[in-house]
ZALUMTI-191186 format. One record per residue (C-alpha): residue in one letter; x, y, z negated. Coordinates in Angstrom, 1 decimal, decimal comma, m for minus. Layout:
N
+------+--------+--------+--------+
: resn :      u :      v :      w :
+------+--------+--------+--------+
:    A :      X :      Y :      Z :
...
+------+--------+--------+--------+
% end
This chain:
64
+------+--------+--------+--------+
: resn :      u :      v :      w :
+------+--------+--------+--------+
:    M :   51,5 :   m3,0 :   35,6 :
:    S :   51,6 :   m5,4 :   32,7 :
:    K :   52,7 :   m4,3 :   29,3 :
:    T :   56,0 :   m5,7 :   28,0 :
:    I :   57,9 :   m5,4 :   24,7 :
:    E :   61,5 :   m6,6 :   24,9 :
:    I :   63,6 :   m7,1 :   21,8 :
:    I :   67,4 :   m7,2 :   22,3 :
:    V :   69,6 :   m8,5 :   19,5 :
:    A :   73,3 :   m7,6 :   19,9 :
:    R :   76,2 :   m9,7 :   18,6 :
:    D :   76,7 :   m7,2 :   15,7 :
:    G :   73,1 :   m7,8 :   14,6 :
:    S :   71,7 :   m4,4 :   15,8 :
:    T :   68,4 :   m4,5 :   17,7 :
:    T :   66,9 :   m2,6 :   20,5 :
:    V :   63,2 :   m2,5 :   21,2 :
:    Q :   62,2 :   m1,5 :   24,8 :
:    T :   58,7 :   m1,1 :   26,2 :
:    R :   57,4 :   m1,1 :   29,8 :
:    G :   53,9 :   m0,5 :   31,1 :
:    F :   52,7 :    1,7 :   28,2 :
:    A :   51,4 :    5,2 :   28,8 :
:    G :   51,9 :    8,0 :   26,3 :
:    G :   52,3 :    7,2 :   22,7 :
:    S :   50,7 :    3,8 :   22,9 :
:    C :   54,2 :    2,2 :   23,0 :
:    R :   54,8 :    3,5 :   19,5 :
:    E :   51,6 :    1,9 :   18,2 :
:    A :   52,5 :   m1,4 :   19,9 :
:    T :   56,0 :   m1,5 :   18,4 :
:    R :   55,2 :    0,0 :   15,0 :
:    L :   55,1 :   m3,4 :   13,1 :
:    L :   58,1 :   m4,7 :   14,9 :
:    E :   60,2 :   m1,7 :   14,0 :
:    K :   59,1 :   m1,9 :   10,4 :
:    A :   60,1 :   m5,6 :   10,3 :
:    L :   63,5 :   m5,0 :   11,9 :
:    G :   64,5 :   m2,1 :    9,6 :
:    Q :   65,3 :    1,6 :    9,9 :
:    V :   65,1 :    3,2 :   13,3 :
:    T :   68,4 :    5,0 :   14,0 :
:    E :   67,7 :    6,3 :   17,5 :
:    E :   64,7 :    6,8 :   19,8 :
:    R :   64,9 :    7,4 :   23,6 :
:    L :   61,6 :    8,3 :   25,3 :
:    T :   61,1 :    7,1 :   28,9 :
:    A :   59,2 :    8,8 :   31,7 :
:    E :   56,2 :    6,5 :   30,9 :
:    F :   55,9 :    8,1 :   27,5 :
:    H :   55,1 :   11,4 :   29,1 :
:    L :   52,3 :    9,9 :   31,3 :
:    T :   48,7 :   10,0 :   30,2 :
:    Q :   46,6 :    6,8 :   30,4 :
:    A :   44,7 :    8,2 :   33,4 :
:    S :   47,9 :    8,9 :   35,4 :
:    Q :   49,2 :    5,4 :   34,6 :
:    E :   46,0 :    3,8 :   35,9 :
:    Q :   46,1 :    5,9 :   39,1 :
:    K :   49,7 :    4,9 :   39,6 :
:    A :   48,8 :    1,2 :   39,2 :
:    A :   45,8 :    1,5 :   41,5 :
:    S :   47,8 :    3,0 :   44,3 :
:    R :   50,1 :   m0,1 :   44,5 :
+------+--------+--------+--------+
% end
């Protein structure tokens, strides 16, 4: 699975950063600079991918 970072800007100027394809906390490292540039983080929702280890992510990808 490819790694994707999506930035959504709402009409009111608020932003949402969503990641796909990252295992564990690697998504936080990948978005750290973006979040810093965009301003204060007001909410964080962790996906199921966050709770996967890198090994289980690779096994899942290999089985496809």
